[in-house]
N, C-alpha and C positions, 0 to 999 in steps of 0.2 A: 259180317256174314261168316258163319262157321262152316268150314269145308272139311268134313270128316265122315268116315264110315261108322256104322253102328256095329259094335262088337258086344259079344256076351261078356259076362263078368269074368275077369281074369286076375291072376296074381302076378305082379311084375317083380323081377329081380332088379333092383336098382344098384348099379355099379357106380359108387362114389369114390373119389380119390382126392388126396390132398393136392390142391392145385399149387403150381409154382410158376411164377413168371420167369422168362429167360430171354437172353439176347440171341435170338436165332437169326442166322444169315441165310437168306433164300438164294442158294447157289448150287444146289444139287450135290453138296458135300454134307454128310450127315453126322460129322463128329461132334457137333454142338448139341445133338439130341442124345442126352445120356439117360441112364435107367432111372434117375430120380424124377424125371418128368412124368406127368400123368399118362398112364399107358393102359390100353385095353387090348388083351390078347384073346383072339378068337378060339373057340373050342375046336378040338381036332375033328375033322370031318373029311369025307371024300367028295371032292368037287371036280367036275370036268371043266377044264379051262382055267381061267385065272381064279386062284383061291386067295381071298383076302385074309391076311394073317394077323395084322396088328394095326392099331391106331395109337398115335401119341399126340398129345395136345398141350399147348402152352400159350402164353400171350406176352405181349408187352403193352405199353400204353396205346399204341397205334394199331396193332394187328392181333388177330387170332391166328395162331399157327397150328397146322395139322399135318402130321406125317403119316403116310399110308405105306404099309409094307405088304407085298404079295409074294406068292410062291414062284412067280416067273416074271419075265420082263414084258412090258406092254407100253403103249404110248398113251399118255394121259388124255390128250386132246384129239386123238385120232383112233379109228378102229382098225388100224393096220394089223393089229392082233385083236381078234374079236373081243369087244367089251362094250358095255353101256353103263359106265360107272357114273353114279350120282352121289353127291354129298347133300345130306338133308340135316338141317339144324332147326330145332325148336328154340327160336331165339328169345322167347319170352317165358320159357319153362312152364307153359300152360297147354295141357292136352286139349283144352276146349277151344283153342284158336288155331289158325293155320290149317294145313292139310293133314288128314289122318293117315300118314304114310305107313305107320306100324303101331302096334299096341304101345301106348305110353308116350307117343309122340304127336304133337301138333306142329307140323313143319311150316314155319314161315318162309324158309329158304330151301328151295330144291335146286341145287347147282348141277347141271347136266354137262359133263366135260366134253364129250364128243359132239354135242349139239351147240356148244359154245354159248350157252345162255342159261339163265336161271329163272325159276318160277318164284315170284314174290307173292306169297299167299297172305296178303293183308287185304283190307277193304279200302279201295277196290283192288282186285287182283291185277298184277302187271307182269309182263315178261321183261327181265332186266339183263343187261349185258355184263360181261366180265369187268369192263371198266367201271360200270355203275357200282360194282361190289369191291372195286380196288383189288381184284384178284392178282396175285403174283404166284407163279409156280415154277418149279425146277425139278429135274432137268427137262429140256425140250425134246430129248430123244428117249428111246425106249429104256426102261429101267424097272427093277422090281421094288424101287422105293421112290416116293415123290414127297416133296414138301410144298405146302400151299399156305399162302398168307391171304387173309380176308380182312379188309378194313373194318375196324371196330366202330368208327364214327361216321360211316357213310349213310346217305339217304338214297337207297336204291331206286325208289320211284320219284325222287326229288322232293318228297314230303315226309315220309315215315322213316324214322331211324331203324336200322337193321336190328340192333341189340337193345332190347328194352329191359332186360333182366341181367343181373350179374351171374346167374346160373343158367346154363343152356344144356340141351341134349343133342347128341351127335350120332348120326347114323350114316354108314356107307353101304351102298348096295349096288350090285351088278345085275342089271336086268337081263343080260345075255345068258346067265346061268343061275340066276336067282340066289346067288350068294349074298350074304349081308353080314355086317358087323355093327352092332351086336345082333344076335339071332332073335327071332320073335320070342317074346316073353322076357327079354332083357332090355334094360335101358342104360345107356352110357351118359352120365351127367358130368359136366365140367363147370367149375365156378372160376370166374376171372380172378386172378391174383393181381392186386394193384400195387404190389411192391415194385418200386422203380428198378429198372435194369440199368446197367452201365450205358452211358451215352455213347453213341457212335462218334469216333473222332474223325472228322473230315480229313481227307487225304490232301496234303499240299501238292498242288499240281505242278509246281516247279521242280526241275531236276535237282538232284542232290549235288551233282558235280558235273562240270562241262565234259568230263571224259566218258560219262555214261552215254550210250547210244539210244536216243529216243526214237522208237518206231510207232507209227500211228496207222491203224487200219480204219478206213472210213468209207462207208457207202454214201455217196452224194445224192442218191435218190433222183434218178432220171436226169443226169447231167446237171446237177444242181449248181455247179460252178458257172454255168452259162446263164443262170437265172438271175437277172439284175435285182429282183426282189429278195433274193437270198444271199447275194454276194457279200453284203456287209456283215451278215451273220457269220459266214465262212471266214471272212477276213479276221474278225475278232477272235474266233475260235483258234484259227491257225496261229495267229500272233501270240495268243496266250499260251498255247501248247509248245511253241517254238521247237518243232520236231527236227530230227535229222533225216529221217526217212518216212515217207508217207505212201501208203498203198490206197489210192482211190479206186473205187469200182462204181459200176453203173455210170460210166463216163464215156460211152461209145462215141458221142459226137464232139467230145472235148479234145482239142488238139494238144500235142506236146508243146508247141510254141506258145499257145495261150496259157497253159498252166505254168510254164516257165516264167512268162511275163508277170503273172500274179505273184509268184514266190519271190522273184527278183525285186518286185515292188514292196511286198509285204515284209519280207525278211531279207534285206540285202546282205550278201556275204562279203562284199568288198573285194571279191576276187575277179580275175579276168573272165572266167567262164560262168560265174554265178552258179545257179542251181542246175542240176542235171535231171532231165525228164525223159522217160521211155514209155512207150505205149504198145499194148497188144490187145486188140478187141476193145472191150469196155474197161480194161484194167490199165490204170495209169500210175506209174511209180515215179516218185520224186525223191531225189537224193541230194544231200549236201555235198557228197563226194562223187567222183566220176563213176558212171556205170560202164564197165569195160566189156561185159558180155551179156547177152540175153538169149533165152531159149523160147521159141514160139510154137513148139509142137504139142504142148500140153493143152487139154481142153479146159478153158475157163480158169487157167492157172498160168501165171507169168513169172518165171524165175529170172532174176538178174543177179549178176556178180558186181559187187560194189567195192571199189578200191579204197579201203580205209587208209588213213595216214600211217605210214610205217613208223614214224617217230613215236606214235602213241600206242598203236594196236598190233603191229607186226603180223597182220593177217588181213585177208579179204573177208567179205561177208556175203553169203548167198541169201537173198530175200525173195520169197515167192509171194506174190500178190494174187489172192484167189477169190473167185466168186462162183461157188458151185451152184449147180442147177437148183431151182427153187421148188418148194412145196412138196408135192407127192412124188417127185422124180427120184425115188430112192435108187432105182437101178442105174440111172445116169450118174448120180452122185457117187455111187460105189465104183463105177467105172473110172470116174475122174480121180478119186483118191487112190485107186489101184495104180493109175498112171503116175501119180506123184511118188508113191512108195517105190515103184520101179525106178523112177528118175533118181531118187536119193541113193538107192542101192547101186545104181550105175555110177553115180558120182563117187562112191566109196571104193570102186574097183577100176582097174585100168581098162581102157577101151570103151567103146560105146559112144554115146552122144555127149557125155560130160565126164571130165576127170577133174576132181578137186584135190588140191594138196591136202594131205591127211590133217584132220582136226580143224578144217575150215568151219567157222561158226555158220549156222544157218537158222533162218526163221521163216515160218509159214504163217501168214495172217490174212484175214479178210472176212467177208460175209459168206459163211459156209452153208447157210440155210439148213442146218442140221435139225430137222423137225421130224425125222422118221426113225429108222433103225440106228441104234448106237454103234453098229458095226462100222459105219463110215468113220466115226470118230476113232474107233479102235484101230482101224487100218492106218489112219494118219499118225497115230501115236506109236503103234507097235510094228507096223510094216506087215500086218497080216493080210496079204493080198488074197482076194477072193477069186478073181479070174486068172488063175495060174497058167491056163493054156495060152493066154495072150501076153501076160505081163511077167510070167515066171514065178518061181517060188518066193514067197515073202521071207523076210528076216528082220531082226531088230534094226532100227534105222539110225540110231545114234552111233557115234564113232567108237564108243566102248561097247557096242552091241547090246545096248539096253534100249528101253522105250524113250521116245521123246516126251517132253513135259508140256502139258496144257496149262497155261498160266490162268489162274483164277482172278481175272480182272474184276474187282468190285466197283460198284458205283462210288464215286468220290464222296458222296454225301449221305448215302443210306446203305443199310446192310442188305444189298441185293447185287446180283451180277448180270441182270438183263441188259442187253445192248440194243434192243429194238422195242419201240412202244408206239402204238397208234390207237388212241382211244376211240377212234371212229371205226375201227375194224373189230371183228369178233374175237380174235385171238388175244389172250392176255400177253403182257410183255414177256419177252423171252430172250435167251442168250442165242443169238444167231451169228455173232462176230467173234472170232477166236484169234488167239495168239498161241502158236505151238512152236517149240524150239528145241534145239540141241542143248540140253542142260549139262552135257559133258564139257562144252566149250563156253557156255554163256550162263550168267547168273542174272535173274530178273531182280533188279534192285528196287523197283517201284512199278506198280501198275494200277490202272484205274479206268473207269468209264466216266466220261464227262457228260452230265445232264444239268444244264444251267437252270432249268426250271425248279430244281430241288436245292439250289444253293442259296445261302443267306445273302442279304444285301451287302454285308461286310465283305464276304468272300467274292462276290461279283465285282465289287469295287476294287478289291486287291488285285484281281486278275484282268481288269478292264473288259469285263463281260457284261452282257445284259441278260435279264431273266429269260427271255424268249429265244435266245440265240440257237441253242441246239434243236429245239422243237421246230423253229422256222426253217432251219437249214435242211433237216432231213428227218425221216422217221427212224434212222439209225443214229446211234451216238458214236463219237470217236472213241476208239479203244486204244489205250496208250500203255506201252511198256518201256521202261528204261533198262537197258542191259549194260552190264559190265562184261568184258571178255575175261573168262577165267584164265589165270596164268598158272604155269607150272610152279609147283612149290616143292621144296626139298628140305630135308632135315639131316645134313651130314654130321657125322661124328668123326673127328680126327684127333690124333695126339702129335704134338711137335716134340721131337727128340730133344731139341735144345732146351725146352722148358721143363724137361723131366730128367735132366742129366744127373749123373753121379758126381758128388755124393747127393743122394736124393733127400732133400730137406723139407719137401712139401708134405701135406697131409696125405694119407694113404689113398691112392687112386686118383689124385689130382695133380695137374701140372702146376708149376710155380707161376706166379703172376708178378715177378719183380718189376717188370716194366710199368705195370699199372700202379703198384704200390709206390713207385718213385715218380708218378705223374709224368711218365715218358711216352705213353701211347698217344699218338696224335689224334685229333678229332677228324682229320682228313686222311683217307686211306692212302697208303703208299703205292697202291696198285693203279692200273691204267685208268680206271674210271674216276678216281679221286673222289669217291663217295664220302659224304660227311655224316657225322653223328653228333649228338649233344654230349658235352663234357660230363653230364650227370650220369651217363651210362657207365662211367668208370668208378663210380662211388660204390662202396661196400654196403651190402645189405646184411645186417647182423643175422646169423643163422643160415644164410644162403651163400656162404663163401664159395661154394662149388660153382656158383654162377658168375663169379667175378671174371672180368675180361682179361685174357692173356695177350691177344694181339689181333691184328687184322689178318684175314685170309682172303683168297680169291677163288670163287666158284666158277667153273666152266661147264657149259652144256655142249656136248660134241655130237656131230651128225652120226646117225646109226649106219649110214652107208659109207661114210668116210670119217673114222674117229680121229683123224688128224685135223679135221675142220671144226673150228669152234663156232657154234651157232650163236651163242650168247654167253656173256660173262659179267660178273658183278662182284663187288666186295661185300664181305660180311665180317662178323666178329666171332672170335673163338673164346669160349668159356673154359674155366679150369677143368671141368669134368669132360671136356671134349666136344660138347655141343656147339655147333655153329649156329649163330642166331642172327637175326636181322639187326639193322642199325639202331633199333630201339634198345638193344642189349638183352632182350628177354624172349622175343618171338622165335621159337624153334622152327616154325614153318617159314623158311626164307622164300619170299615171292620173287619169281623170275619172270621178266616181262616177255615171255614167249608162250604160245599156246600149249596146252597139255599134249604130250606126245612121248615117244620113246627117245631117250638120249643116253649117251655115255656121260657120266658125271665125274668131273675132275675137281680136285682142290689143290691150289698152289699156295705157297708162302714165300715171302721175300728172300729167305736164305735156307730154305729146305727144298728137297726134291719133291715135285708134285706127285700126286697119286690119282689114279683113275679106276672106275669100276671095271670089272673083268668083262662085263657085258652091258647091253643097253638096259635101261631102267624106264619103266612106264611112269611118267610124272603126270600128275593131275593137280587139281586144287586141294586134294586130300594130302595129308602129311605122309611122305615116304621117307622113312629113316634109312640112311645108308651108313652103317657103322664100320668105317675103315680101320678102327682100332681092334677089330676082331681078327680071326684067322686070316692073315693077309693073302694066302694062296687061293682062298675061296672068294674073297671080296675084291682084291686089287689086281689090276692088269699088269702083266709083265713078269719078269724074273726077279725075285728078291726086291720087290718094289718098296718095301718098308723094313724097319729094323725093330728088334726087341731090346736093343742095347740101351741101358740108362733110363728106362721108363718103368712105371709100375708093372708088377708081375702080371703076365697074361695079356698084356697090351702090345699092339704094334704101333709104331710111330713113323712119321715121315723122317727120312734121313736129313740130318742137319749138316750144314757146312758149305752150301753152294753160294758163296759170297760174291763171286764174280758173274753170277747170273748166266752161266753158259750151259745149265742143265747137267753139269758134271761136278762131282766132288773128287778132288785130287790133292794130295798133300804136296807132292813134288812131281816134276815132269813137264809136259808140254803146256798144259793149261792149269797150273796149280792155283789153289785158293789162298794158301797161307801167305805168299808174298804180298798180296793186297792188304792183308791185315798188318803185316810188318810195315809196309809203306805208309799206311794210314797212321800208325802209331808214331813212326819216326818223323813224319812230316807235319804233325800237329803243331800249331803255333805255340802251344804251351810246353812242348817237350824240348826245352832249350838245349839239353845235353844229349838228345837223341838216344835215350834209354829204351831198349825193347820192352822193358818192364813198365814203361809209362802207361797210365790208365786214362782212357778217354770215356767220359760219362755222357750218355745220351741214347737216342733212338737211332740205331745205325745197322745197316745190313751186315757189317763185320762182327756184330755181337752174336756169335754163334750160340753161346750158352744162355743167351737171353736174360742176363742178369743186370743189364743196363750199363755195362762197361765193356770197352774194347781193350784187350791186353794181348800182346804177342807172347810174352813169357812173364812169369811171375806167380803170384798167389792164386789168381783165377784166370788163367790164360784161355784164349779161344782156340789156338792152333792145335793143342793136343787132342781136342775133340775130333778134329778132322783126321789126324793121324790114326787115332783109335778106330774110327769108322772104316778107313781105308784098309788097315791091317786086319780087322775082324770081319770084313765082308766075306760071305760064303764063297764068292767067286774068286777070291784072292788066295789061291792055293799056296803060292810061294811067298806070301807076306811082303810083296813089293810096296814100297812107299809111293811108287809111281802109278799104282793101280788106280783105275778110274771107275768110280761108281756112277753108272749112267741112269739118268732119270728115265722112267719107263713110259712116259707120255709120248704117244705117236706124234711126230711132227712132219709137216709138209717138206 
C-alpha cells in the first residue's frame, strides 16, 4: 500500500555527499563528529522557537548515526521546552513507498521523539517502539546537540528489515514551529559506507592495581538485594567487580546488617570488623574501610566520610551516595543539587555542618535521574546554586576553585555510555547514573558500565559472569570508577657547594659527579627513609651528561601553619644540572605521598646546610619547579641561606661542611666540624702512621668537597673548605674562625 499525498510537478535539489563511516561513541560528547563527515547545513531563516541548524550523518556496521544541532537547548524526548521533533527516513530510497512526508521523500520510518514511538510505514503499517529500532541517544538532559544511533539490521515490526537500500533520505522536522531540515524542495541523501571502522576494545573490568580505590554506583531496583530470584546475579556481579566502596540505592527495606552479611560472605576481608555499612533512607553505602562520619540532612543524598588507610593514602575520602527525584521533578532535583553544592562549599570553609581538612578527596555518585534541564548537572559540577536565597551564593566546588569532573563511564563492551535500559518501557536507554568527583585530588584511572548481555562468552567466563546477570539484577547497570589519589609533586633545583668547589673543573654550569664516576653513590639512600634505586640510574647516557647523578638529597614538605613541622619527607636524586629527580634517575616530577596542598618545601643533604622556600608553595599533580639556585633572597627562607662561593657564576648553592649533622658549620669553637674529619683520618685502620694527610676513599659524610676522598690536610683536603666558608660568610664581620654558619631551616 502506498501512503503518499499527490503533489504537482516539482524540481528537487538533491543534496548528495561523500559518505564516510566512523567510530562514533554515543555519549553526549561530540568531539568524534568532525567536519569530514556528511553534513547538511540549513539555510539562514528566522524561526520562532527551536531552529534546526545542522544534521551530520555517518555509520558503522551496526548503526546509523545522526547528529542534530539547534540554536538553543531542548530535551530530545520531552517537551519541557516546546518541541515536536520528528526524524523521517526514506529507508528504501523510493518516493513511491512509505509516507509522503515531504516532496522527494517516501518515509518508511517516522520517529517521534516526544511521543516515544515511531511510525513504520510498510505494508502492513505498524507503530514501533524505540527498542524495536534499537535507538540510542545522548544526552538525556537539555542540549543544543544530540547524537542518535538507530540499528541498521533491526526488524521493527518483527518481519520487515528497516533498511532495504544502501542509500537513504533523511528529514528532521519540528511540528511545533514547522521548521524542517532540509526545507521543502530539497532532499538530503546519504549512502552507507561499508568501510570497516576500528573495533571497540572491551574494557578489562579488573583493577589495574590494588591501590586504586574502586567505587561502584548501583541502583538495585526496588530492594533487589532482598529478591531471592536476583540475589545470585548480584553476587556474581559484586564478586567480579570486587569493589572498595559501593553506593546502593532503591534499597529502602534493605537493612545495614543484611547487606554487611552479604559482603562478608561474598568478599571476606579477613579482618575483625569486616565490611562497614551505613544507611540513610533508600541509600546504602558499603565500604571496605571504616565509615567515621555521616550526614543525614541532605534530601536523597547521603554523604559519609571514609577512613582510608594512612599507610597508603594519607587522607580520608568523602563519598556521597545519591538518588535524586525521578522523571519530571526538575524543581525537586534542582533543590537537591543546590543542597549538595552548599554542603561542599560548607565543607571547604570553617564552621557550619561540616569541616573537611583541606584537599580531602570527594566523590558523588548514584542514580541522578537527569532527564530534564541540564542546569541540575551544571550545578553539581560548577556549584552554580539556583536558589541562592535558601542555599547561599554558589561558587566553584573543587579545592582549587574549579569545576568538578563528570566521569564519562562507557559501556565495557560497546561505544555507548547509557546506564539504564528497559526494552519494555518507551524511553530509549540513557545515562541516568553518574560519577562526579574532585579531579584536583583524584584521578579516574579506569571507568566503565557493566552490561553482561553485551559481553562475549570468553569475557563472561573470564570474569565468572553469566549473560543475563545485569539484566536480571536491575534495569540499571553498575557504574564503576577506579580512582588514584593525586599526590603532590615537586621539581626542585639545587646546587651543592661541595660538588662545584674551586678549582672548578666540571663543564660550565654543571656540578661535578666524582662520586658517581667512581661508583661510590649507594643504591640505598643515606637519609632516614633509606629509599632504594636501581644501580643503572648511575650509568652515563652519552650526550646527556648534565643528567648524571651527583648524590642523594632529602625533600621535606612542611606545614604552612608551622613551618618547623615536617609533614612528609622522602629521598630523591640530584643531577649535575641541579634537577632533583625521582629514584628512576630521570623523572623531574618527584611524587610525594601526600595530597595536593600548600607546603613549605625544603631540601637537605647529608653534609650541606638545608634550604627551604621563603613561603608556602601550592603543590598539585602538576609539575611545580622550585629553583633554589636562583636569587637566594627571593627563593630561600632565612638570612644568607645559601652561598655563591665556589660554584658556577650566577648560581646559589647550599653551604657545604656540616659533617657533624648539627645544622651548624664551624671551623673551630664549641661545635666545630673539622675535628671530626681529623679524627676520622687519624683513626682509620689503614693510617698506620697517623698522618693528617692520609686519604680515605669512599662515600662518607666527611667528604666535604665530594671528590670521593676524605683528607684533613694535603693535596685535596676537606677542612679548608669549611674555613673558607666561615671566614667569607657575610655575617662574619671580624673573620673569626669560630663563627657559626647556622642552617636557616626552622626547627621545633
